C-alpha positions in Angstrom: -67.6 77.3 149.4 -70.1 77.8 152.1 -71.5 74.3 151.4 -68.2 72.7 151.6 -67.5 74.3 154.9 -70.8 73.2 156.4 -70.5 69.7 155.0 -74.3 69.6 154.8 -74.0 67.2 151.8 -72.6 64.4 154.0 -75.3 61.9 155.3 -76.0 61.7 158.9 -75.7 58.4 161.0 -79.4 57.8 160.7 -79.4 58.3 157.0 -76.4 56.0 156.6 -78.1 53.2 158.7 -81.4 53.4 156.7 -79.6 53.8 153.4 -76.8 51.3 153.8 -76.7 49.0 156.8 -80.5 48.3 156.7 -80.4 47.5 153.0 -77.5 45.1 153.6 -79.3 43.5 156.5 -82.5 43.1 154.4 -80.6 41.4 151.6 -78.8 39.1 154.0 -82.1 38.2 155.8 -83.8 37.5 152.5 -81.0 35.2 151.4 -81.1 33.4 154.8 -84.9 33.0 154.5 -84.6 31.6 151.0 -81.9 29.2 152.2 -84.1 28.1 155.1 -87.1 27.5 152.8 -84.9 25.5 150.4 -83.6 23.4 153.3 -87.2 22.8 154.6 -88.4 21.9 151.1 -85.5 19.4 150.7 -86.2 17.9 154.2 -89.9 17.5 153.3 -88.9 15.7 150.1 -86.6 13.5 152.0 -89.3 12.6 154.6 -91.8 11.9 151.9 -89.3 9.7 149.9 -88.5 7.8 153.1 -92.2 7.3 153.9 -92.8 6.1 150.4 -89.9 3.7 150.6 -91.2 2.3 153.9 -94.7 2.0 152.5 -93.4 0.1 149.4 -91.3 -2.2 151.7 -94.3 -3.0 153.8 -96.4 -3.5 150.7 -93.9 -5.9 149.3 -93.6 -7.8 152.6 -97.4 -8.1 152.8 -97.7 -9.4 149.3 -95.0 -11.9 150.0 -96.7 -13.1 153.2 -100.0 -13.4 151.3 -98.3 -15.4 148.5 -96.8 -17.9 151.0 -100.1 -18.3 152.9 -102.1 -18.6 149.7 -99.9 -21.4 148.3 -100.2 -23.2 151.7 -103.9 -22.9 151.8 -104.2 -24.2 148.3 -102.1 -27.3 148.7 -102.3 -28.2 152.4 -106.0 -29.2 152.9 -106.6 -32.6 151.2 -110.3 -31.8 150.8 -110.2 -28.2 149.8 -112.9 -26.3 151.7 -112.9 -22.9 153.2 -113.4 -24.1 156.8 -110.1 -26.1 156.7 -108.4 -23.2 154.9 -109.4 -20.7 157.6 -108.3 -23.0 160.5 -105.0 -23.7 158.8 -104.5 -19.9 158.3 -105.2 -19.4 162.0 -102.7 -22.1 162.7 -100.1 -20.3 160.7 -100.7 -17.0 162.5 -100.7 -18.7 165.9 -97.2 -20.1 165.1 -96.1 -16.7 163.9 -97.0 -15.3 167.4 -95.3 -18.2 169.2 -91.6 -17.9 170.2 -91.1 -21.5 169.2 -91.6 -20.7 165.5 -90.3 -18.1 163.0 -92.0 -14.7 163.2 -93.1 -14.5 159.5 -95.6 -16.4 157.5 -93.1 -17.5 154.9 -90.7 -18.6 157.7 -93.4 -20.7 159.3 -94.7 -22.5 156.2 -91.2 -23.1 154.8 -89.6 -24.3 158.1 -87.8 -27.6 158.0 -86.6 -29.3 161.2 -84.3 -32.2 161.9 -85.5 -35.2 163.9 -83.3 -37.1 166.3 -82.4 -39.6 163.6 -81.2 -36.8 161.4 -84.1 -36.9 158.9 -85.4 -33.5 157.7 -89.2 -33.0 158.3 -91.2 -30.2 156.8 -93.8 -28.6 159.1 -96.2 -28.5 156.2 -96.3 -31.7 154.1 -96.6 -30.1 150.6 -93.1 -28.6 150.9 -91.3 -31.8 150.0 -94.0 -33.2 147.6 -92.6 -31.5 144.5 -96.1 -30.4 143.4 -96.6 -28.5 140.2 -97.5 -24.9 139.9 -101.0 -24.1 141.2 -103.8 -23.5 138.7 -104.5 -19.8 139.2 -107.8 -20.1 137.4 -109.1 -22.6 139.9 -111.7 -21.4 142.4 -109.7 -22.8 145.3 -106.8 -20.5 144.4 -109.0 -17.5 144.5 -110.6 -18.7 147.8 -107.1 -19.2 149.3 -106.1 -15.7 148.3 -109.3 -14.1 149.8 -108.9 -16.0 153.1 -105.2 -15.0 153.2 -106.0 -11.3 152.9 -108.8 -11.6 155.5 -106.7 -13.5 158.1 -103.6 -11.2 157.7 -105.8 -8.1 158.0 -107.6 -9.4 161.1 -104.2 -10.4 162.7 -102.7 -6.9 161.9 -105.7 -5.2 163.6 -105.7 -7.5 166.6 -109.1 -9.1 165.7 -107.8 -12.6 165.1 -108.5 -15.2 167.9 -105.8 -17.7 168.7 -106.0 -20.9 166.6 -104.5 -24.4 166.7 -100.8 -25.0 167.2 -100.9 -28.4 165.5 -103.2 -30.4 163.2 -103.2 -33.6 161.2 -105.4 -35.5 158.8 -108.0 -37.9 160.3 -106.5 -41.0 158.6 -103.3 -40.8 160.5 -102.6 -41.1 164.3 -99.2 -39.3 165.0 -97.5 -40.0 168.3 -97.1 -36.3 169.1 -100.9 -35.9 169.2 -101.5 -38.8 171.6 -98.6 -37.8 173.8 -99.6 -34.1 173.8 -103.1 -34.9 174.9 -102.0 -37.3 177.5 -99.5 -34.9 179.0 -101.9 -32.0 178.7 -99.6 -30.1 176.4 -102.3 -30.1 173.7 -106.1 -30.1 173.8 -108.2 -31.3 170.9 -110.3 -28.5 169.5 -114.0 -28.8 168.5 -114.1 -27.8 164.9 -116.4 -28.7 162.0 -113.5 -29.5 159.7 -112.0 -32.4 157.9 -108.6 -32.1 159.7 -108.2 -32.5 163.5 -106.8 -29.4 165.2 -105.0 -29.2 168.6 -104.6 -26.0 170.7 -101.5 -25.5 172.9 -102.0 -25.6 176.7 -99.6 -22.8 177.8 -100.3 -21.9 181.4 -99.9 -24.0 184.5 -103.5 -23.3 185.5 -104.8 -24.7 182.2 -102.7 -27.8 182.5 -103.9 -28.4 186.1 -107.5 -28.0 184.9 -106.8 -30.5 182.1 -105.3 -33.1 184.4 -108.3 -32.7 186.8 -110.7 -33.2 183.9 -108.7 -36.3 182.8 -108.8 -37.8 186.3 -112.5 -37.1 186.6 -113.2 -38.8 183.3 -111.1 -41.8 184.3 -112.9 -42.1 187.6 -116.3 -42.0 185.9 -115.3 -44.6 183.4 -114.1 -46.9 186.2 -117.4 -46.4 188.0 -119.3 -47.4 184.9 -117.2 -50.5 184.5 -117.7 -51.5 188.1 -121.4 -51.9 187.5 -121.0 -54.2 184.6 -120.8 -57.9 185.3 -118.3 -59.6 183.1 -118.8 -63.4 182.3 -116.4 -65.7 184.1 -115.8 -67.7 181.0 -115.9 -66.8 177.5 -118.8 -68.2 175.6 -118.0 -71.3 173.5 -117.9 -70.5 169.9 -120.5 -72.1 167.6 -119.1 -75.1 165.6 -118.3 -74.5 162.0 -120.2 -76.3 159.3 -117.4 -78.9 158.8 -117.4 -79.6 162.5 -121.2 -80.1 162.5 -120.9 -82.7 159.7 -118.2 -84.6 161.7 -120.4 -84.7 164.8 -123.4 -85.8 162.7 -121.3 -88.7 161.2 -120.2 -89.8 164.7 -123.8 -89.9 165.9 -124.9 -92.1 162.9 -122.0 -94.5 163.4 -122.8 -94.7 167.1 -126.5 -95.5 166.3 -125.5 -98.3 164.0 
């Protein structure tokens, strides 16, 4: 009875806190920590999956760009050699960087434009040639693939110098080349290649320097021509054998 009166068996506030509330708080905190760790783990998995998907997308895009350039370098040069392949690859990447052309390799090499007469013209001649599938065992196919990887890697790392904007085979003389050089919109590049390559003259200072050089060349040419004395009359052509026989017959008749 004395124990009941004193109520000594009842826990104090401190004992109740450490025995009940603290335990509850500990359990709740543990659950929250586990939930936070689970959320963090799921977030890390999401980030990794997103990075992997982005990597795969970049990889697929790169392989597609390499395939487009490799096919172009295999078919476009008439005389397949690595010098022409490299210059044509630089030409493709120069067009990719230009606002006047598509911003992808496949877009540049597959571009088709309409002329003023409505005729469609491919920027690269092999597009409309209906050529067969390339021989992937040919050395030129492997060389085109190697050069494609090298040029794309150099372009991605900013190590690729600007190349030609246009080019053509030496057995043709397109009007755009002559007009571009005369108007200082294009300048012929000095390359040890089969094809002829032309770089774009983009700034006003470069065009002014080009016109000055053209004027100086024209002046020097005129000075050289001034020192040459041209004959007043064209020399009389030598008589043909038949004409000589006629003259000889006339002389014999006159002597008789």
